[in-house]
C-alpha positions as CSV (number, residue, x, y, z in Angstrom):
1,M,33.2,4.4,-34.6
2,N,36.9,3.9,-35.2
3,N,36.8,6.9,-37.5
4,T,35.0,9.0,-34.8
5,K,37.7,7.9,-32.2
6,L,40.5,8.9,-34.6
7,Q,38.9,12.3,-35.3
8,F,38.3,12.9,-31.6
9,K,41.9,12.1,-30.7
10,A,43.2,14.4,-33.4
11,A,40.9,17.2,-32.5
12,L,41.8,16.9,-28.8
13,A,45.5,16.9,-29.5
14,A,45.1,20.0,-31.7
15,R,43.4,21.9,-28.8
16,L,45.7,21.0,-26.0
17,G,47.9,24.0,-26.9
18,E,45.1,26.3,-25.8
19,A,45.9,25.4,-22.1
20,S,48.2,28.0,-20.4
21,S,50.1,28.5,-17.1
22,D,52.0,31.3,-15.4
23,I,53.8,28.7,-13.2
24,V,55.1,26.1,-15.6
25,L,55.7,25.5,-19.3
26,L,53.0,23.4,-20.8
27,K,54.1,21.2,-23.7
28,P,51.2,19.7,-25.6
29,L,51.7,16.1,-26.8
30,K,49.6,13.7,-29.0
31,N,48.0,12.1,-25.9
32,G,48.4,14.7,-23.1
33,I,50.4,17.6,-21.7
34,K,53.9,17.6,-20.2
35,L,54.7,20.1,-17.5
36,L,58.2,21.6,-17.5
37,D,60.1,24.0,-15.4
38,K,60.1,27.3,-17.3
39,A,63.8,28.1,-16.6
40,T,65.5,24.7,-16.7
41,K,63.0,22.7,-18.8
42,Q,63.1,20.0,-16.2
43,H,60.2,17.5,-16.4
44,L,57.8,18.2,-13.5
45,G,54.6,16.2,-14.3
46,D,52.1,15.0,-16.9
47,L,48.5,15.0,-17.8
48,T,47.8,11.9,-19.9
49,F,44.7,10.8,-21.8
50,D,43.9,7.1,-22.3
51,Y,41.0,5.4,-24.0
52,L,39.0,2.7,-22.3
53,R,37.3,0.4,-24.8
54,N,34.8,-1.0,-22.3
55,A,33.7,2.4,-21.2
56,G,33.8,3.8,-24.7
57,G,35.7,7.0,-23.9
58,V,38.8,8.7,-22.5
59,Y,39.9,9.5,-19.0
60,V,42.8,11.7,-17.7
61,A,45.6,10.8,-15.3
62,C,47.6,13.5,-13.6
63,E,51.0,13.2,-12.0
64,V,53.6,15.5,-10.4
65,A,57.1,14.1,-9.9
66,G,59.2,17.2,-9.7
67,G,59.5,20.6,-8.1
68,V,60.3,21.9,-4.6
69,V,57.9,19.6,-2.6
70,H,59.1,16.5,-4.5
71,E,62.8,17.4,-3.9
72,V,62.2,18.0,-0.2
73,L,60.3,14.8,0.3
74,A,62.9,12.8,-1.6
75,G,65.5,13.5,1.1
76,L,63.2,13.1,4.1
77,A,63.3,10.1,6.4
78,L,59.6,9.2,7.1
79,A,58.1,6.6,9.3
80,H,55.7,5.3,6.7
81,D,55.4,4.5,3.0
82,S,53.9,6.8,0.4
83,N,50.2,6.7,-0.2
84,L,50.9,6.2,-3.9
85,L,52.2,3.2,-5.9
86,T,54.7,5.4,-7.7
87,R,57.5,7.7,-6.8
88,A,55.3,10.7,-7.6
89,T,54.3,13.4,-5.1
90,M,50.9,13.7,-6.6
91,S,49.0,11.1,-8.6
92,F,45.3,10.8,-9.5
93,N,43.0,10.0,-12.4
94,S,39.4,10.9,-13.3
95,L,38.2,7.3,-12.9
96,S,38.2,7.9,-9.1
97,E,36.6,11.4,-9.2
98,E,33.6,12.0,-7.1
99,R,32.7,15.5,-8.2
100,K,32.7,15.3,-12.0
101,E,35.8,17.4,-12.4
102,F,36.7,15.8,-15.8
103,S,33.6,14.1,-17.1
104,P,29.9,15.2,-16.9
105,D,29.1,11.6,-16.3
106,I,29.7,9.5,-13.2
107,G,32.7,7.3,-13.8
108,G,35.2,9.9,-14.9
109,V,35.1,9.0,-18.6
110,V,34.2,11.3,-21.5
111,R,32.2,9.2,-23.9
112,V,33.3,9.1,-27.6
113,H,30.5,8.1,-29.9
114,D,29.2,8.5,-33.4
115,G,27.3,11.7,-34.0
116,M,29.0,13.6,-31.1
117,D,30.0,17.2,-31.4
118,I,33.8,16.6,-31.3
119,D,34.9,20.2,-31.3
120,R,32.5,21.2,-28.5
121,T,33.5,18.1,-26.4
122,C,37.3,18.8,-26.9
123,G,36.7,22.4,-25.9
124,E,34.9,21.4,-22.7
125,I,37.7,19.0,-21.8
126,V,40.4,21.7,-22.2
127,G,38.2,24.0,-20.2
128,R,38.0,21.5,-17.3
129,L,41.7,21.0,-17.4
130,A,42.3,24.7,-17.2
131,T,39.8,25.2,-14.4
132,W,40.6,22.3,-12.1
133,H,43.4,19.9,-13.1
134,I,46.2,22.3,-14.1
135,P,45.6,24.8,-11.2
136,K,45.7,21.9,-8.8
137,M,49.1,20.8,-10.2
138,E,50.3,24.4,-10.2
139,R,49.5,24.9,-6.5
140,L,51.6,21.9,-5.6
141,L,54.5,23.1,-7.8
142,A,54.3,26.7,-6.5
143,V,53.7,25.5,-2.9
144,S,51.0,28.1,-2.7
145,E,48.6,28.3,0.3
146,G,45.8,26.7,-1.7
147,L,47.8,23.5,-1.6
148,I,46.7,22.8,2.0
149,E,43.0,22.9,1.0
150,D,43.8,20.5,-1.9
151,V,45.5,18.0,0.4
152,V,42.7,18.2,3.0
153,A,40.1,17.6,0.3
154,Y,42.0,14.8,-1.5
155,P,44.7,13.3,0.8
156,D,44.8,10.1,-1.2
157,H,46.1,12.0,-4.2
158,Y,49.3,12.9,-2.3
159,A,52.3,10.8,-1.3
160,Y,52.7,12.2,2.2
161,P,49.8,14.5,3.1
162,L,50.9,15.7,6.5
163,P,54.5,16.5,5.5
164,I,53.3,18.3,2.4
165,I,51.0,20.5,4.5
166,A,54.0,21.2,6.8
167,I,56.2,22.2,3.8
168,C,53.4,24.5,2.6
169,L,53.1,26.2,6.1
170,I,56.9,26.7,6.3
171,R,57.2,27.9,2.8
172,N,54.5,30.5,3.3
173,G,56.0,31.9,6.5
174,C,53.9,30.3,9.3
175,E,55.4,31.3,12.6
176,D,54.3,28.3,14.7
177,V,54.2,25.4,12.3
178,E,53.8,22.7,15.0
179,A,50.7,24.4,16.4
180,A,49.2,25.0,12.9
181,L,49.9,21.3,11.9
182,A,48.3,19.8,15.0
183,P,44.7,19.8,13.7
184,Y,45.8,18.1,10.5
185,A,47.8,15.5,12.5
186,R,44.6,14.4,14.2
187,N,42.9,13.7,10.9
188,K,43.4,10.0,10.1
189,R,42.9,10.6,6.4
190,I,45.8,13.0,6.4
191,A,48.2,11.5,9.0
192,R,48.9,7.8,9.6
193,N,50.3,8.8,12.9
194,R,50.8,12.0,14.9
195,N,54.6,11.8,14.8
196,L,56.1,15.1,13.8
197,D,59.7,14.0,13.9
198,F,60.2,15.2,10.3
199,L,59.4,18.8,11.3
200,A,62.9,19.8,12.5
201,A,64.5,18.6,9.2
202,L,61.9,20.6,7.2
203,E,62.4,23.8,9.1
204,E,66.2,23.6,8.4
205,H,65.9,22.5,4.7
206,P,67.6,25.0,2.4
207,L,64.8,24.9,-0.2
208,L,62.3,26.0,2.5
209,A,64.5,28.7,4.1
210,Q,62.9,32.2,4.3
């Protein structure tokens, strides 16, 4: 089994370079992928694999701690603490997944076992990252309109769901941000309260100016 685990880790590391992005620079590492700004090479986030001995397999953790949204939130005075335990803007892992985005099995772990087809399994992992995890991180970093759908679907993955939606609305040219934000402010999973005091500061922020 130890030999299978070592072969799997080596094969996965070798295939991580197959992932690509038009938004960021993806730097494959031995145990994951680092996301960098294409122009400045600034560190923006990570996808990291870890092995769980009890579960007999690997899971993936994703974190974004850079980019426009991160910089805007860092200078914002908000009435409540972040949803996350870190200083990241987005953080989640496959152990909490409900829709099998990473693993074909419930529990979010890809099993590593003797007799497995290592190459096929690694190809499937890279395919899932390219289909779901990397695009989700890209939408946050690009502040694209699809970000709002992501926040609504997974508010617990984001530090400040309601302000992030507001940032996305402003960045994408919404003419009446307060009115557009109102339905989200009534959703208790997205907003801890309906206070929109942060909105004026966002609308004047230089990184969000049209």
